[in-house]
C-alpha positions as CSV (number, residue, x, y, z in Angstrom):
1,M,62.6,72.8,23.1
2,R,61.1,70.8,20.3
3,R,62.5,67.3,20.0
4,P,64.2,66.3,16.8
5,P,62.0,64.2,14.4
6,P,62.5,60.4,14.5
7,T,64.6,58.7,11.9
8,V,63.1,56.5,9.1
9,E,64.5,53.5,10.9
10,Q,62.7,54.4,14.1
11,V,59.4,54.8,12.3
12,T,60.0,51.5,10.6
13,Q,60.6,49.8,13.9
14,A,57.3,51.3,15.2
15,L,55.5,50.0,12.1
16,A,56.8,46.5,12.9
17,T,54.4,46.5,15.9
18,V,51.4,47.0,13.5
19,Q,49.8,43.7,12.4
20,D,47.6,43.1,9.4
21,P,44.1,42.6,10.9
22,E,43.5,39.5,8.7
23,I,46.9,37.9,8.5
24,H,48.0,38.8,12.0
25,R,51.6,39.3,11.0
26,P,53.6,42.6,11.1
27,I,52.9,44.8,8.0
28,T,56.7,45.3,7.7
29,D,57.1,41.5,7.3
30,L,54.4,41.3,4.6
31,G,55.9,43.9,2.3
32,M,53.0,46.3,2.9
33,V,55.1,49.3,3.9
34,E,55.9,51.0,0.6
35,Q,57.6,54.1,1.8
36,V,58.3,56.2,4.9
37,D,59.0,59.9,4.7
38,V,60.0,62.1,7.7
39,A,59.9,65.9,7.4
40,G,62.0,68.3,9.4
41,G,59.0,69.4,11.6
42,G,58.2,65.9,12.7
43,S,55.6,65.2,10.1
44,V,55.6,61.6,9.1
45,R,54.1,60.1,6.0
46,V,53.6,56.4,5.6
47,S,52.6,54.7,2.3
48,V,50.9,51.3,2.9
49,L,50.2,48.8,0.2
50,L,46.8,47.0,0.6
51,T,46.5,43.4,-0.6
52,I,43.4,44.3,-2.7
53,Q,41.6,47.3,-4.0
54,G,39.0,48.6,-1.6
55,C,40.2,46.5,1.3
56,P,37.4,46.8,4.0
57,L,39.9,46.9,6.8
58,H,42.0,49.8,5.6
59,E,40.7,52.2,8.2
60,T,41.8,49.7,10.9
61,I,45.3,49.8,9.4
62,R,45.2,53.6,9.2
63,R,44.3,53.8,12.9
64,D,46.9,51.3,14.0
65,V,49.7,52.9,12.0
66,T,48.8,56.3,13.2
67,S,48.7,55.1,16.8
68,A,52.1,53.3,16.6
69,V,54.0,56.2,14.9
70,S,52.4,58.9,17.1
71,T,54.0,57.5,20.2
72,L,57.5,58.3,18.9
73,P,59.2,61.4,20.4
74,G,59.4,64.3,17.9
75,V,56.4,63.2,15.8
76,S,54.0,66.2,15.2
77,R,51.7,64.7,12.6
78,V,51.1,61.3,10.9
79,E,49.7,60.9,7.4
80,V,48.8,57.5,6.1
81,S,48.2,56.9,2.4
82,F,47.3,53.7,0.6
83,G,48.2,52.0,-2.6
84,V,47.5,48.4,-3.9
85,M,49.9,45.6,-4.3
86,S,50.8,44.5,-7.8
87,D,50.2,40.9,-9.0
88,E,53.9,40.1,-8.5
89,Q,53.7,41.5,-4.9
90,R,50.6,39.5,-4.1
91,Q,52.3,36.3,-5.4
92,A,55.3,37.1,-3.3
93,L,53.0,37.5,-0.3
94,Q,51.4,34.2,-1.0
95,R,54.8,32.5,-1.1
96,E,55.8,34.2,2.2
97,L,52.7,32.8,3.9
98,M,52.1,29.5,2.3
99,G,55.5,28.5,0.9
100,D,56.6,27.7,-2.6
101,H,54.0,25.0,-3.2
102,G,51.5,27.7,-4.2
103,G,48.8,26.9,-1.6
104,R,47.9,23.4,-2.9
105,E,49.1,21.5,0.1
106,I,46.9,20.9,3.1
107,P,48.9,22.0,6.2
108,F,46.8,19.8,8.5
109,A,47.4,16.6,6.6
110,S,50.9,16.1,7.8
111,A,51.4,13.8,10.8
112,E,53.8,16.6,12.0
113,S,51.0,19.2,12.2
114,L,50.5,20.6,15.7
115,T,46.9,21.6,15.0
116,R,44.2,19.4,16.5
117,V,41.5,18.8,13.8
118,Y,38.1,17.8,15.2
119,A,35.6,16.6,12.6
120,V,32.2,16.9,14.2
121,A,29.9,14.2,12.7
122,S,26.4,12.8,13.2
123,G,24.5,9.9,11.8
124,K,21.4,12.1,11.0
125,G,20.5,15.7,10.7
126,G,18.6,17.7,13.4
127,V,20.7,16.6,16.4
128,G,22.4,20.0,16.9
129,K,25.8,19.1,15.4
130,S,26.4,22.6,14.0
131,S,25.4,24.4,17.3
132,V,27.8,22.1,19.2
133,T,30.6,22.8,16.7
134,V,30.1,26.6,16.9
135,N,29.9,26.7,20.7
136,L,32.9,24.4,21.1
137,A,34.9,26.7,18.8
138,A,33.8,29.8,20.6
139,A,34.7,28.2,23.9
140,F,38.3,27.5,22.7
141,A,38.5,31.1,21.4
142,G,37.4,32.3,24.8
143,M,40.4,30.4,26.2
144,G,42.7,32.4,24.0
145,R,43.3,29.6,21.6
146,K,43.7,30.2,17.8
147,V,40.6,28.6,16.3
148,G,39.2,27.9,12.8
149,I,36.0,26.3,11.5
150,V,35.4,24.7,8.1
151,D,31.7,24.5,7.4
152,A,32.0,21.2,5.4
153,D,28.2,20.7,5.4
154,I,28.0,22.0,1.8
155,Y,24.3,21.3,1.3
156,G,23.1,22.4,4.8
157,H,25.6,25.1,5.7
158,S,24.5,27.0,8.8
159,V,27.8,28.0,10.6
160,P,27.9,31.6,9.3
161,R,24.5,32.4,10.8
162,M,25.2,30.7,14.1
163,L,28.5,32.5,14.4
164,G,27.2,35.8,13.2
165,A,29.7,35.8,10.3
166,T,28.5,38.3,7.6
167,G,31.9,39.0,6.0
168,R,33.1,37.6,2.7
169,P,36.4,35.9,2.0
170,T,39.2,38.0,0.4
171,Q,41.2,36.6,-2.4
172,V,44.9,37.5,-2.6
173,A,46.5,35.9,-5.7
174,Q,45.4,32.2,-5.3
175,M,45.1,32.5,-1.5
176,I,41.8,33.0,0.3
177,M,41.7,35.0,3.5
178,P,38.8,33.8,5.7
179,P,36.6,36.2,7.7
180,E,37.2,36.2,11.4
181,V,34.4,36.5,13.9
182,Q,34.5,36.2,17.7
183,G,38.2,35.4,17.3
184,I,37.4,32.4,15.0
185,K,38.5,32.1,11.4
186,V,35.6,30.6,9.3
187,I,35.0,29.4,5.8
188,S,31.7,28.2,4.3
189,I,30.2,27.7,0.9
190,G,27.5,30.0,2.1
191,M,30.0,32.9,1.8
192,F,30.3,32.3,-2.0
193,T,26.6,31.9,-2.9
194,A,23.9,34.6,-3.3
195,G,21.3,34.7,-0.6
196,N,19.9,31.3,0.3
197,T,20.8,29.7,-3.1
198,P,21.0,25.9,-2.8
199,V,24.2,24.1,-3.8
200,V,23.6,21.3,-6.3
201,W,26.8,19.4,-6.6
202,R,27.9,15.8,-7.0
203,G,30.8,14.0,-5.3
204,P,33.8,15.3,-7.2
205,M,32.7,18.9,-6.8
206,L,32.2,18.3,-3.0
207,H,35.7,16.9,-2.8
208,R,37.3,19.8,-4.7
209,A,35.4,22.3,-2.5
210,L,36.6,20.7,0.7
211,Q,40.2,20.5,-0.7
212,Q,40.1,24.2,-1.5
213,F,38.8,25.1,1.9
214,L,41.7,23.3,3.5
215,A,44.5,24.0,1.0
216,D,43.9,27.5,-0.5
217,V,42.6,29.2,2.7
218,Y,45.2,30.9,4.7
219,W,44.6,29.6,8.3
220,G,47.8,30.6,9.9
221,D,49.0,28.7,13.0
222,L,45.9,27.3,14.5
223,D,45.6,25.5,17.8
224,V,42.5,23.7,16.7
225,L,40.4,23.4,13.6
226,F,36.7,22.3,13.8
227,M,35.1,20.8,10.7
228,D,31.3,20.7,10.7
229,L,30.5,17.6,8.6
230,P,27.2,16.8,6.9
231,P,25.2,14.1,8.5
232,G,25.8,10.5,7.4
233,T,28.7,8.7,5.9
234,G,28.7,10.2,2.4
235,D,31.3,11.8,0.1
236,I,32.5,14.5,2.5
237,A,33.3,12.0,5.3
238,I,35.3,9.9,2.8
239,S,37.1,12.9,1.4
240,L,38.0,14.1,4.9
241,S,39.8,10.8,5.6
242,Q,41.8,11.1,2.4
243,L,42.6,14.8,2.7
244,V,43.2,15.1,6.5
245,P,44.2,11.6,7.8
246,P,45.1,13.0,11.3
247,A,41.6,14.4,11.9
248,E,39.7,13.0,14.9
249,L,36.0,12.4,14.9
250,L,33.7,13.9,17.5
251,I,30.3,12.2,17.3
252,V,27.1,14.1,18.2
253,T,23.8,12.2,19.0
254,T,20.6,12.6,20.9
255,P,19.5,10.2,23.7
256,Q,17.0,8.7,21.4
257,L,18.0,5.1,20.6
258,A,17.0,5.4,16.9
259,A,19.3,8.4,16.6
260,A,22.0,6.6,18.5
261,E,21.9,3.7,16.1
262,V,22.5,6.0,13.2
263,A,25.2,7.9,15.0
264,E,27.1,4.6,15.5
265,R,27.3,4.2,11.7
266,A,28.9,7.7,11.4
267,G,31.4,6.7,14.0
268,A,32.0,3.3,12.5
269,I,33.5,4.9,9.4
270,A,36.5,5.9,11.4
271,V,37.3,2.2,11.9
272,Q,37.4,1.7,8.1
273,T,39.4,4.9,7.5
274,H,41.8,4.4,10.5
275,Q,40.8,7.6,12.2
276,R,40.5,8.2,15.9
277,I,37.2,8.9,17.6
278,V,37.9,11.4,20.3
279,G,34.5,11.1,22.0
280,V,30.7,11.4,22.0
281,V,28.5,14.4,22.9
282,E,24.9,13.7,23.7
283,N,22.8,16.8,22.8
284,M,19.2,17.4,23.9
285,S,19.8,15.1,26.8
286,G,16.8,16.4,28.8
287,L,14.5,19.4,29.4
288,P,14.6,21.0,32.8
289,C,11.0,21.6,33.8
290,P,10.4,25.4,34.1
291,H,8.0,24.8,37.0
292,C,9.6,22.2,39.2
293,G,13.1,22.0,37.8
294,Q,12.9,18.2,37.3
295,E,14.5,17.0,34.1
296,V,12.1,15.6,31.5
297,A,13.6,13.0,29.1
298,V,11.9,14.3,26.0
299,F,14.0,12.1,23.6
300,G,14.6,9.2,26.0
301,S,17.8,8.5,27.7
302,G,21.0,6.5,27.3
303,G,21.7,7.1,23.6
304,G,25.0,8.9,24.1
305,Q,26.4,6.2,26.5
306,L,25.2,3.5,24.1
307,V,27.1,5.1,21.2
308,A,30.2,5.5,23.3
309,E,30.2,1.9,24.4
310,T,29.5,0.5,20.9
311,L,32.2,2.6,19.3
312,S,34.6,1.6,22.0
313,R,34.1,-2.1,21.2
314,S,34.2,-1.6,17.4
315,S,37.3,0.7,17.5
316,G,39.2,-1.3,20.0
317,G,39.9,1.8,22.1
318,H,38.1,3.8,24.8
319,V,35.6,6.3,23.3
320,P,34.3,8.5,26.2
321,L,31.0,10.2,26.6
322,L,32.3,13.7,26.9
323,G,29.2,15.5,27.9
324,Q,25.4,15.7,27.9
325,V,23.9,19.0,26.8
326,P,20.4,19.7,28.0
327,L,17.7,21.2,25.9
328,D,17.8,24.9,26.3
329,L,15.6,27.5,24.4
330,R,18.4,30.0,24.7
331,L,20.8,27.8,22.7
332,R,18.4,28.0,19.8
333,E,17.8,31.7,20.2
334,R,21.5,32.6,20.4
335,S,22.2,30.4,17.4
336,D,19.6,32.3,15.3
337,T,21.1,35.6,16.3
338,G,24.7,34.6,15.7
339,E,25.8,34.7,19.4
340,P,27.4,31.5,20.7
341,L,25.7,30.7,24.0
342,V,29.0,29.9,25.7
343,L,30.0,33.5,25.2
344,A,26.7,35.2,25.6
345,E,25.3,33.3,28.6
346,P,28.0,31.0,29.9
347,D,26.2,30.2,33.2
348,T,23.2,28.6,31.5
349,P,23.0,24.7,31.8
350,A,23.6,24.1,28.1
351,A,26.6,26.5,28.0
352,T,28.0,24.9,31.2
353,A,27.8,21.5,29.6
354,L,29.4,22.6,26.4
355,L,32.2,24.5,28.2
356,A,32.9,21.3,30.2
357,V,33.3,19.4,26.9
358,A,35.6,22.1,25.6
359,D,37.7,21.8,28.8
360,K,38.2,18.1,28.2
361,L,39.3,18.6,24.7
362,A,41.5,21.5,25.6
363,A,43.3,19.4,28.2
364,R,44.6,17.3,25.4
365,G,46.6,20.3,24.2
366,R,48.3,20.5,20.8
367,G,51.2,18.5,19.6
368,L,52.2,15.0,18.5
369,A,51.1,13.1,21.7
370,G,49.1,10.1,20.8
371,R,49.8,10.4,17.1
372,P,51.8,7.9,14.9
373,L,55.3,9.1,14.3
374,G,56.0,6.9,11.3
375,L,59.1,5.3,13.0
376,T,60.5,2.0,11.7
377,P,62.4,-0.3,14.1
378,V,65.9,-1.0,13.1
379,T,66.6,-4.7,12.7
380,S,70.0,-6.1,13.3
C-alpha cells in the first residue's frame, strides 16, 4: 500500500538540514523557504527565495532540497521553484547574520573574538609571502578548520590566482558574500577590477578598502583568518593595527641577510603598535641539488634565525623561527595553476615544511589564551 504523503511540518524539518552553500546556515533559518505545498499523491512543491537574481548556486540548492525531501516516506515527486528576496527580506537577512549594527563593525577587532588573525608580513617583495599565506590557509582548511584570507596587498594582489579563486563576491543588501575555494573564504581587490587593471589609490582609499573587507564581508565563524599584507611598513600595516588590534604578525623572510634586515623593520612595527609577533618563516632556505641531493644555499643562510633573534630582543618576548621552506619548483608551478602545494603534493619538501609551520600555529588553537582580558585590579 502507498504510504500517506508527509505533512508540511515534516517537509519543513527536512529542509532544515539543507544549508545555503555560501552562508552555511539552514535555509529555513535564513528565511529562504517561501512556501511548501504537499499534494495528496505525495507530490511536494518547495518555493525557495534566492538572495539575488541569477544566483550561480541555485542548482546546488535545487539538488540539496530535492535530496533532503525525497528521503521522506510517501514522497513521490519533488519540484523546486525559485523566487528572489525583496529588499526588505535581504536587509532582514543581513541583520540576522551581522546584527543590528549594519555590518560596519569588525568582528575580529574585539578582544573577545575567538578567531585567530595572522597578518603575514615581509620587509620586501619577492620573498614568497603570498605563497606562504595561501599554503598555510590551505593546510588549516585541510585540518577541517574554518579559514578565511584577506588579500590586503591591494597593489600586488595575487592570492586569487594562487588559490584558484575565479568566482566573484555576491552583494546582499550591504553585505558581501566572499567566494569559497578549497574550503577557504577569500576576498581580494582583484575580484572587483577588470582583467589585470592596476589599482591607483592613496592612503585613505587603502584604509577604507581594508575596512570594508573586514567589516562588510560576511565571514561567519572562522577559526583563523590570514591577511596577506603588502611588503614594508606602509599604510596597510598601520591601518591593520588600528582596525584589528588583536592581529598577530607572521614575518616571512629569505636567508639573505639583506632581506632579513628589511624583514626586521616589518616586524619592528609590531613593537610600536603593541601587536604580538607569532613567529618567523624563512622561505627559499635552500635548493636541494637534483643530482646529489645536497642542499645549496642559493640565498645564503641564517637570515630567518637572525630575524627571530632580533625581534625577540626588540619585542621583549620569544619570537620563534617556525620553519624553513626550501626552494621547490613545484611550489611555483602549483601557485601559477591555483593549486596549493600542501594539498596537491603534500609529501614534497616545501609542502612538508609548510605543513609543519601550520601544525605549530594550529597547536595554539582558538580562544582567549594569551590575550589581554582588560581586567582592572580592585583596590581596597
